[in-house]
DRENDO-1510 file (C-alpha; in Angstrom, 1 decimal, always signed):
<recs>
REC; n; res; u; v; w
REC; 1; MET; -2.8; +9.3; +20.0 .
REC; 2; GLN; -4.6; +10.1; +16.6 .
REC; 3; LYS; -1.2; +11.2; +15.1 .
REC; 4; MET; +0.3; +7.8; +16.1 .
REC; 5; ALA; -2.5; +6.0; +14.3 .
REC; 6; LEU; -2.0; +7.8; +11.1 .
REC; 7; VAL; +1.5; +7.2; +11.1 .
REC; 8; ALA; +0.9; +3.6; +11.7 .
REC; 9; ALA; -1.5; +3.5; +8.8 .
REC; 10; GLY; +1.1; +5.3; +6.6 .
REC; 11; VAL; +3.6; +2.8; +7.3 .
REC; 12; ILE; +1.2; -0.2; +6.7 .
REC; 13; PHE; +0.0; +1.3; +3.4 .
REC; 14; SER; +3.8; +1.8; +2.5 .
REC; 15; LEU; +4.3; -1.8; +3.2 .
REC; 16; VAL; +1.4; -2.7; +1.0 .
REC; 17; ALA; +2.7; -0.3; -1.7 .
REC; 18; ILE; +6.2; -2.0; -1.6 .
REC; 19; SER; +5.0; -5.6; -1.8 .
REC; 20; HIS; +2.7; -4.7; -4.9 .
REC; 21; PHE; +5.7; -3.0; -6.5 .
REC; 22; ILE; +7.8; -6.3; -5.8 .
REC; 23; ARG; +5.0; -8.4; -7.1 .
REC; 24; ALA; +4.8; -6.4; -10.3 .
REC; 25; LEU; +8.6; -6.4; -10.8 .
REC; 26; TYR; +9.1; -9.9; -10.3 .
REC; 27; ALA; +5.7; -11.4; -11.6 .
REC; 28; VAL; +4.9; -13.3; -8.3 .
REC; 29; GLU; +1.7; -15.2; -8.6 .
REC; 30; VAL; -0.8; -14.5; -5.8 .
REC; 31; LEU; -3.9; -17.2; -5.3 .
REC; 32; MET; -7.2; -15.6; -3.9 .
REC; 33; VAL; -10.0; -18.1; -3.4 .
REC; 34; GLY; -8.3; -20.6; -5.8 .
REC; 35; LYS; -7.9; -18.2; -8.6 .
REC; 36; ILE; -4.7; -16.3; -9.7 .
REC; 37; VAL; -4.8; -12.7; -9.4 .
REC; 38; PRO; -3.6; -10.9; -12.4 .
REC; 39; ILE; -0.2; -8.9; -12.2 .
REC; 40; VAL; -1.6; -6.0; -14.1 .
REC; 41; VAL; -3.5; -5.2; -10.9 .
REC; 42; SER; -0.5; -4.6; -8.8 .
REC; 43; PRO; +0.7; -1.3; -10.5 .
REC; 44; PHE; -2.7; +0.3; -9.8 .
REC; 45; LEU; -2.8; -1.0; -6.4 .
REC; 46; CYS; +0.7; +0.2; -5.9 .
REC; 47; ILE; -0.2; +3.8; -6.9 .
REC; 48; PHE; -3.3; +3.6; -4.7 .
REC; 49; ALA; -1.5; +2.3; -1.5 .
REC; 50; VAL; +1.3; +5.1; -2.2 .
REC; 51; LEU; -1.4; +7.7; -2.3 .
REC; 52; MET; -2.9; +6.4; +0.8 .
REC; 53; ALA; +0.3; +6.4; +2.6 .
REC; 54; THR; +1.1; +9.9; +1.5 .
REC; 55; TRP; -2.3; +11.0; +2.6 .
REC; 56; MET; -1.8; +9.5; +6.1 .
REC; 57; PHE; +1.7; +10.9; +6.6 .
REC; 58; ILE; +0.2; +14.5; +5.4 .
REC; 59; ALA; -2.6; +14.2; +7.8 .
REC; 60; ALA; -0.2; +13.1; +10.8 .
REC; 61; LYS; +2.1; +16.1; +10.0 .
REC; 62; GLN; -0.9; +18.6; +10.0 .
REC; 63; LEU; -1.8; +17.6; +13.7 .
REC; 64; HIS; -0.1; +19.7; +16.2 .
</recs>
């Protein structure tokens, strides 16, 4: 059951990374609490989400 949860978290982090990549690529505006989030934030969040997804998939693979 823990392996399935890690894989699910990896998939979610992967989707978040893809959405940040697309946002950075196409300069899509995002509003949070009525303020525009700077696009310069997305590449950093994309890298963070990729690292988290990789970590989840590696952890899932190490479980037997």
